[in-house]
C-alpha positions as CSV (number, residue, x, y, z in Angstrom):
1,M,0.0,0.0,0.0
2,K,1.1,3.6,-0.7
3,V,0.0,6.8,1.1
4,L,1.1,10.4,1.3
5,A,2.4,11.1,4.8
6,H,4.8,13.3,6.7
7,I,7.6,11.4,8.4
8,T,8.3,12.6,11.9
9,G,9.9,11.3,15.1
10,Q,13.5,11.2,14.2
11,Q,14.4,11.0,17.9
12,F,12.8,7.5,18.0
13,Y,15.0,6.0,15.3
14,A,18.6,5.1,15.0
15,P,20.5,5.0,11.7
16,I,21.7,1.5,10.6
17,Q,23.8,0.2,7.7
18,G,22.0,1.0,4.4
19,T,21.8,-1.0,1.2
20,E,22.4,-0.2,-2.4
21,R,18.7,0.3,-2.9
22,W,18.1,2.1,0.4
23,P,21.4,3.9,1.3
24,H,19.7,5.5,4.4
25,I,17.8,3.2,6.8
26,W,16.7,4.0,10.3
27,E,15.5,1.4,12.8
28,H,13.0,2.1,15.6
29,K,14.9,2.2,18.9
30,L,12.4,-0.1,20.6
31,T,12.2,-2.8,17.9
32,P,14.2,-3.9,14.9
33,L,10.9,-4.9,13.3
34,L,10.1,-1.3,12.1
35,R,12.4,0.6,9.7
36,I,12.3,3.7,7.6
37,C,14.1,3.4,4.2
38,S,15.1,6.4,2.2
39,S,17.3,7.4,-0.7
40,V,18.2,10.7,1.0
41,P,19.8,11.4,4.4
42,D,17.5,14.2,5.5
43,C,14.0,12.7,5.0
44,W,12.5,14.0,8.3
45,D,9.6,16.4,8.7
46,Q,8.7,16.2,5.0
47,E,5.8,14.7,3.0
48,W,6.6,11.5,1.1
49,E,4.9,8.9,-0.9
50,V,5.3,6.1,1.6
51,R,5.1,2.5,0.5
52,I,4.3,0.3,3.4
53,K,6.0,-3.1,2.8
54,T,6.0,-6.2,4.9
55,Q,9.2,-8.2,4.4
56,M,8.4,-11.9,4.5
57,G,10.5,-14.7,5.8
58,K,10.1,-18.4,4.9
59,S,10.0,-21.6,6.9
60,K,9.6,-25.0,5.5
61,F,5.9,-24.7,6.4
62,A,4.8,-21.2,5.6
63,D,5.7,-17.6,4.8
64,Y,5.6,-15.2,7.8
65,P,6.0,-11.5,8.3
66,L,9.6,-10.6,9.2
67,R,9.7,-6.8,9.4
68,L,7.8,-3.7,8.4
69,D,9.5,-1.1,6.1
70,L,8.2,2.4,5.5
71,Q,9.9,3.0,2.1
72,L,10.0,6.7,1.2
73,H,9.6,7.9,-2.5
74,P,9.4,11.4,-3.9
75,K,5.8,12.6,-4.4
76,S,4.3,11.8,-7.8
77,D,1.1,12.7,-9.6
78,A,-0.5,9.4,-8.4
79,K,-3.8,9.7,-6.5
80,L,-3.0,8.4,-3.1
81,P,-4.8,8.7,0.3
82,N,-3.4,11.4,2.6
83,A,-2.6,9.7,5.8
84,I,-1.1,10.0,9.2
85,I,1.3,7.2,10.4
86,N,1.0,6.9,14.1
87,V,3.6,4.9,16.0
88,E,2.8,4.3,19.7
89,K,4.0,2.2,22.6
90,T,1.4,0.4,24.7
91,K,1.0,-2.5,27.0
92,G,-1.7,-5.2,26.8
93,K,-2.5,-8.8,26.1
94,F,-3.0,-7.8,22.4
95,A,-2.4,-4.7,20.2
96,H,-5.5,-2.9,19.0
97,S,-6.8,0.4,17.6
98,I,-10.1,2.1,18.3
99,E,-9.7,4.3,15.3
100,P,-10.7,3.2,11.8
101,T,-7.4,2.5,10.1
102,L,-6.2,1.9,6.5
103,L,-3.5,-0.5,8.0
104,F,-2.6,-1.6,11.5
105,Y,0.4,-3.5,12.8
106,G,1.3,-4.6,16.3
107,L,5.0,-5.3,16.9
108,P,5.8,-7.0,20.2
109,I,8.8,-5.7,22.1
110,D,8.7,-7.3,25.5
111,S,6.6,-9.9,27.3
112,Q,6.1,-9.9,31.0
113,S,3.5,-11.4,33.3
114,G,0.4,-9.3,32.9
115,G,0.9,-8.4,29.3
116,T,3.1,-7.6,26.4
117,W,4.6,-4.2,25.4
118,W,3.8,-3.4,21.8
119,V,4.9,-0.8,19.2
120,M,1.7,-0.2,17.3
121,V,1.8,1.3,13.8
122,S,-1.5,2.6,12.5
123,V,-2.1,4.3,9.2
124,V,-5.1,6.6,9.5
125,E,-6.6,8.5,6.6
126,K,-6.6,12.3,7.1
127,K,-10.1,13.8,7.1
128,T,-10.8,17.1,5.6
129,V,-11.8,19.6,8.3
130,I,-14.3,22.2,7.3
131,T,-13.3,25.2,9.5
132,S,-16.7,26.9,9.2
133,Q,-18.2,24.0,11.2
134,M,-15.6,24.1,13.9
135,P,-16.6,25.8,17.2
136,T,-15.0,29.2,17.7
137,D,-14.5,28.7,21.5
138,R,-13.1,25.8,23.4
139,L,-14.1,25.3,27.0
């Protein structure tokens, strides 16, 4: 899936060894299961065409998800949904979202009695806000 989204949160990622295809890769500091892949070194706080790609591993019985890559591409003329990519840390028996999402991933980071810590990645479509319908005061 591809969406248009701003990439933020540089403080939560650490640079790792790049590849020929992706010379600049950042890994989330809480889990190696989430990476941002870019062809440019300064990709932060900009809007990108983001391809959300699940890398797959193989066992002799089945394919399984191995890692989640957010691959950054320059914006094109393609009609893509405008989205917000939320990355949160939470604890629970399972990862979930109460928002309607385009995509949702729960990446376990630590299991303890009473629950597991998760890094949750949700891709939420931006809604157009009509300002004339917004209240003028907030209580």
